[in-house]
C-alpha positions in Angstrom: 0.0 0.0 0.0 1.4 3.4 -1.0 1.2 6.8 0.5 -1.5 8.0 -2.0 -3.9 5.5 -0.4 -3.4 7.0 3.0 -3.6 10.6 1.8 -6.8 9.9 -0.1 -8.2 8.1 3.0 -7.5 11.0 5.3 -7.7 13.9 2.8 -5.5 15.8 5.3 -2.5 17.7 3.9 -1.3 18.3 7.4 -0.1 14.7 7.5 0.9 14.3 3.9 4.5 13.2 3.1 6.6 13.8 0.1 7.9 10.3 -0.7 6.4 7.0 -1.8 6.6 4.0 0.5 5.4 0.5 1.0 3.5 -0.5 4.1 4.2 -3.9 5.5 2.1 -5.1 8.5 3.2 -8.1 10.6 3.2 -9.5 14.1 6.0 -7.1 15.1 5.5 -4.9 18.1 7.0 -1.6 17.0 6.8 0.8 14.1 9.9 1.5 12.0 11.1 2.8 8.6 13.6 1.2 6.3 15.3 3.2 3.5 17.3 0.9 1.2 18.4 1.4 -2.3 16.2 4.4 -2.8 13.0 2.6 -1.6 11.1 3.3 1.6 9.4 0.5 3.6 7.2 1.1 6.7 7.1 -1.9 9.0 4.1 -1.8 11.4 2.2 -4.0 13.8 -1.0 -5.5 12.3 -3.4 -3.3 14.2 -1.4 -0.2 14.4 -3.7 2.8 13.6 -3.3 4.2 10.1 -3.4 7.8 11.2 -0.7 7.2 13.7 1.5 5.7 11.0 1.0 8.9 8.9 1.8 11.1 11.8 5.0 9.1 12.5 6.0 9.5 8.8 5.4 13.2 9.0 7.7 13.4 12.0 10.4 11.3 10.2 10.0 13.1 6.8 13.2 15.1 7.0 15.2 12.1 8.0 13.7 9.9 5.2 14.3 12.7 2.6 18.0 13.0 3.7 18.5 9.2 3.5 17.0 9.2 0.0 19.2 12.0 -1.1 22.3 10.4 0.3 21.5 7.1 -1.4 20.9 8.8 -4.7 24.3 10.5 -4.5 25.9 7.2 -3.5 24.2 5.4 -6.4 25.5 7.9 -8.9 29.0 7.7 -7.4 28.9 3.9 -7.4 27.9 3.9 -11.1 30.7 6.2 -11.9 33.2 4.0 -10.1 31.8 1.0 -12.0 32.2 2.9 -15.2 35.8 3.7 -14.2 35.5 7.5 -14.1 35.9 7.9 -10.3 38.4 6.7 -7.7 38.1 6.5 -3.9 41.1 7.9 -2.0 40.9 7.9 1.8 37.1 7.9 1.6 36.8 10.8 -0.9 35.6 10.3 -4.5 38.1 11.8 -7.0 37.8 12.2 -10.7 40.1 10.0 -12.7 41.7 12.1 -15.5 43.7 10.5 -18.3 46.3 12.4 -20.3 48.9 11.3 -22.8 52.6 12.1 -22.1 56.1 11.0 -23.0 56.4 9.1 -19.7 54.1 8.0 -16.9 53.3 10.1 -13.9 50.5 10.4 -11.4 49.4 13.7 -9.8 46.8 13.7 -6.9 44.8 16.9 -6.2 42.0 17.6 -3.9 39.4 16.7 -6.6 41.2 14.4 -9.0 43.8 11.8 -9.8 45.6 12.7 -13.0 47.3 9.8 -14.8 49.7 10.6 -17.6 49.9 7.6 -19.9 53.0 7.1 -22.1 52.3 7.4 -25.8 53.8 4.0 -26.4 50.9 2.3 -24.5 48.4 1.1 -27.1 44.6 1.4 -26.7 44.4 -2.4 -26.1 47.1 -2.2 -23.3 45.7 0.9 -21.6 43.2 -0.6 -19.2 45.6 -3.1 -17.8 48.4 -0.6 -17.6 46.3 1.9 -15.7 45.2 -0.7 -13.2 48.7 -1.8 -12.6 49.9 1.8 -12.0 47.0 2.5 -9.7 47.7 -0.7 -7.8 51.3 0.3 -7.3 50.2 3.8 -6.2 47.8 2.5 -3.6 50.4 0.0 -2.3 53.0 2.7 -2.0 50.6 4.8 0.1 49.6 1.8 2.1 53.2 0.9 2.9 53.8 4.4 4.2 50.6 4.7 6.3 49.3 1.3 7.4 52.3 -0.2 9.3 52.8 3.1 11.2 49.1 3.3 12.1 49.0 -0.4 13.1 52.0 0.2 15.4 50.2 3.1 17.1 47.0 1.0 17.7 49.0 -2.0 18.6 50.7 -0.1 21.4 47.4 1.3 22.7 45.7 -2.1 22.7 48.8 -4.0 24.0 48.2 -6.5 21.2 51.4 -7.0 19.1 51.6 -8.9 15.8 54.8 -10.8 14.9 54.8 -9.3 11.3 52.8 -6.9 9.2 52.3 -7.5 5.5 50.8 -5.3 2.9 49.0 -7.2 0.1 46.2 -6.6 -2.4 43.2 -8.9 -1.8 40.2 -9.3 -4.0 37.6 -10.0 -1.3 39.0 -9.1 2.1 40.4 -6.1 3.8 42.8 -7.9 6.2 43.7 -11.2 7.9 45.5 -12.5 10.9 47.0 -16.0 11.1 47.9 -18.3 14.1 51.5 -17.1 13.9 50.5 -13.6 14.6 51.1 -12.3 11.1 48.7 -9.5 10.2 48.1 -8.8 6.5 46.3 -5.6 5.3 44.8 -4.9 1.9 46.6 -2.0 0.2 43.2 -0.9 -1.1 42.4 0.1 2.4 43.8 3.4 1.2 40.5 3.8 -0.6 38.7 4.0 2.7 38.4 6.8 5.3 40.6 6.8 8.4 37.9 5.5 10.7 37.4 2.4 8.5 41.2 1.8 8.4 41.3 1.9 12.2 38.4 -0.5 12.4 40.1 -3.1 10.1 43.4 -2.8 12.1 41.7 -3.1 15.4 39.7 -6.1 14.1 42.8 -7.9 13.0 44.7 -7.0 16.2 41.9 -8.5 18.3 42.3 -11.8 16.4 45.7 -12.1 18.2 43.7 -12.8 21.3 40.7 -14.6 19.7 41.3 -16.5 16.4 37.5 -16.6 15.7 34.5 -14.4 15.5 32.9 -15.4 18.8 31.0 -13.0 21.1 34.2 -12.6 23.1 36.0 -11.5 20.0 33.3 -8.9 19.1 33.1 -7.7 22.7 36.9 -7.0 22.6 36.6 -5.2 19.2 33.8 -3.1 20.6 35.8 -2.1 23.7 38.7 -0.9 21.6 36.6 0.4 18.7 33.0 1.5 19.6 32.1 2.5 16.0 32.1 -1.0 14.7 28.6 -0.7 13.1 29.5 2.6 11.3 32.7 1.1 9.8 31.0 -2.2 8.8 28.2 -0.2 7.1 30.7 1.9 5.2 32.5 -1.2 4.0 29.2 -2.9 3.0 28.0 0.2 1.2 31.3 0.6 -0.8 32.1 -3.0 -1.6 31.5 -2.3 -5.2 34.7 -0.2 -5.3 36.8 -3.1 -4.3 35.0 -5.4 -6.8 35.3 -2.8 -9.6 39.0 -2.4 -9.1 39.5 -6.1 -9.8 37.2 -6.4 -12.8 
């Protein structure tokens, strides 16, 4: 059932809302709103009064509108990443600009990553060449930043790995083995600092618990209270990691 049905039922502009939604009634006890992929769902108890639902939606209208706007922006950015026109750098989208030159160079600005491609690189070679150069660039940044940040957090948590390795994974951000070796994905340099810290803390906590038990997650939460925020960012931006390896 959509918002037009309710508004026709009540004929009351005071409780009208500006977005479409689907109402789902069930045996749940509370009323809530879900905004996912640009769609709004209202989850309500079976006998919850229709007018109270409309009043609730009116109260939440600004929040829903903001979520829809954010998801629209994210969808556009994700499409541009998939189309290979944007890059993520420390959580910031930057325009990828390609230029021809005598030799390769890469220049990062606040808004863009400029790649100067040697004239000798043919059109057929260009895609693989660019990916290789970007991989090298991300790895160089990661080698400069990640071990130093891990050392800081390791000291704070009193959890010390035997070795730290920088790799490029296709489907994981980090790992920790039973020998205490922590490996971090160089593509973490795509992510903002708070996500990098989460991944490092996550792997450091595996030095104490080599599993994902409740004890492990309790330890992670003690050392890093924003677990949900970081996990949400990684979930929302997983297309970036996948696109880089296509």
